[in-house]
N, C-alpha and C positions, 0 to 999 in steps of 0.2 A: 566846570561844563565847558571846551573853547567851541566846537559845532553847531549853530545855531541854523532855524533854516520858515520862515516864514510867505505864507502861501496864503492870496489872498486873490480872491475873481473882478474882474476886469469889467467890460464890457464885455456880451453875447460871445462866448466862446477863449477868452483871455485870459488867464490870470496872468499875478507877477508874482515872482517869486525871489525869492533873497536866503544870499546863502553868507554866513558868517561865520570866520573859524578863529576868534577874541581879537584877529589887529590886522582884516579889514572885512569889503563887506561887499559882496561880490551877485547884481542885481539881474535877473531876465525875467521875458517873457513866455509862460509856457498851450500851445495850443491846443485844442481839442479834441487837436486828429493824438492824438494821442493820452490815455487817459494817468497820467502823471497822478494824481492825487489817487489813487488803484493800488497804482502799482507800488506807491511808502508808505498803505499802513498795508500792503504785504509784505511790504518788506521791513517793518518796523514789526508784524508778528511775529514773522517767521523768526526773526534776528529774537524777542525776546523771548521766542520758547526754545532759544538753545541751538539754532542754526548756526553752522559753522562756515557753511557757507556762501560764496559774495554773491549780495545783492544787486543790483542796475537799475535802479529806474533811471526814468527818461524823460526828459519837458521837452516837446519839439518846439522851437521857435518857427518862423516859416523867413525866410532858413535859416537852420544852422542848428545843435542842439542842445541840450547839454542834457550829458551823466553825470547821475551821481555813482559813487563805485561803494556801497558797505566793504570793507574786507575785516571780519574779525580776527582777533590773535588771538581771543583767545573764548572763553564764557564772558569776561567780566573786562574786554577790551576792542577796542571799535575803529579801523583807521578806514579813517574817512578821504575819501578827494571827490576832485570837482573838474572833467577835463567837461570842454567845448570844444563839439566839429564846429566848423563852418556850411558842411551839409547833414545831408542823417542819415550816419555809418552807422543806424539801425534800420534802413532800408537800404544798406545797402548803395547807400548815393556817394559814400566817399571811405575813404582806407579805412580800416580801424583804431590804422596806431598814425592817421593822420591830424591830432588834437592839439589844445592847451592844452598844459594843467592850472584852472585857477586858482582856487586850494586845496588845502591837506589842512583836515583838521582829529584829533581825537575824539572820542567820546565811550562809553561803553553801550551798550544794546538798549539798558535802561530808560538810562537819559536820550538816545534818541529815539525807545517810541512814545516816550513822557513828552516830547519833544512835537512828534507828529499829534500825539494826541491831541495839544493844546488847539494843533491848529485843527485839525478834525472838528471838537467841541465847536473855536469858537466860526465853524463852517455852518455846523449843524443850527447854533443859537440865530447863528442873521440868516438861515437861508429853506433851512427847513428840507426836507426830502424835493414838496416842487420847484420854490425858490430856486434852488440848486442848481434841476435839473431846466429852470427856464432859463436862468443863466450862463451855464456851458455849455446849452445843447444839445449832445451829443454820446450824454456817460449819466446816471445817476449820480446819488447820491452811493456813495462806496459804505453804506449804514451795518451791512450784518459782522464787515472787518470790522469798523468802529468799534466798535460791540465787544469781540474777539478783543478792542483793545486794550479797552475801560473796562471792559468787568473784569474782576481780581478773578485771580486763578482760583 
């Protein structure tokens, strides 16, 4: 597995996100302005269920944002690209074609879902539902989606 992601809550309303491609790592922060964890688990659930549509996960900084693009090449191959925008492209505050590619990697839907499930498990064990909301401020822990990801099919 060459792609990795680590999602860690920091101070109120902020998370640190680290992406890796097997050769290098990219670190960024994510603001509560977008529910990045929910988007991440939703993408994992869809990809694991066999969706062949590209999924996008936004990690808003203040200013700027990372966009994680997950493009299924086949049922067993996933192309992963991380883009950096100097402003919020998801809110049309900068052109969507003005970005820097921060990393590219390959994965599989199962590997990606496993990475996301691991991060969610760590957050759940550390914070639980109330502690997560208290730390993240705006959004609840995505427990129902987490269960979809971790329950056997």
